[in-house]
C-alpha positions, 0 to 999 in steps of 0.5 A: 445492723438494722435492715436500713442500715443495711441498705443505707449506702456507705459513707466514705471516711473523712480524708478518702478521696471519692472514686472517679465517676464515671463520665457519661459524655461521648468521646470528644472529637475534633477538639469539641471539649477543648479550651478556646484558643487551643488547637492540635495538629497531628505529628507529621511522620517521616514518610510525609515529611520526606519529599517525594522522589521522581520516578524516572522512566527506565530506558527503553533498549535500542532494537539490535540490528542483524547482520541481514539489516546491517548488509542491507543497502537503501535502494538506489533512485534512478538517474535523471536521464532514465526520467527524460528518455522514458518520457521521450518513449512513450510519446513515441509509443502513443504514435507507434501504438496508434500507427499499428493499431492503424495498420490493421485496418489496412490489412486488405490492401497491403494483401492486395500489393502482395498479390499484385507483387506476386501477380497472383490475382485478386485478393478477397478478404475472408469473412473473419477479417474484420473481428481479427482486425478488431481484436487486434486493434484492442490488443494494441491499445490495451498494450500501450495502456499497460506500458504507461502505467507500469511506466509512471508507477516505475518513475514515481518509485525512482526506479529504471523505468526506460526499458518498459516503453522498449519492451512494450514496443517489442510486444506490440511488433510482435502482435503485429506479426502474428496477425499478419501471420494469421492472415497470410497462412489463412489465404489459400493463394498466398500458401500455394504460391510460397510453396510452388504449387501456383505460378504467377499470371503473366501480365498482358502485353500491350 
């Protein structure tokens, strides 16, 4: 065999199918090489064809009542008469607080009346008496303001409130009594008369 024959490609024998040639075209995408009028759809899977089941929310368990909660009873509201009585007592307490504050201004006159009944002469007010009267007046008015505010809060909450003005009136009376006691116990003439050291001055006969 000559070199030319060796370099010449072998020719297939007649009747032998030719080997398939390699396809140099790129792989088809989305029916690029499909014949006209042909379409392809991907098969639906069983999961896609099945209808989606709605997700039901899990029920929230109800809170369990403890024995203390079960035994707790709702708070009882105050009866209707409590509001009427409380308002009336507050109105009376406003007058009482003003009267108590005004009575403190009359301490010198009241002491002079006591001197006249005892017949021990003339009362001389001490220098600290105006300051004591001022402090007592402020205490009386502040006490009524506290009673008024506490009564309103209890009325709004539906709780009994009539006792608040009563307690405030008792406290106001105690404050007035303490202030009068301070004045009397710090007056030497009054103390001497009470202890029996001094004797009343006889009134002149006409």
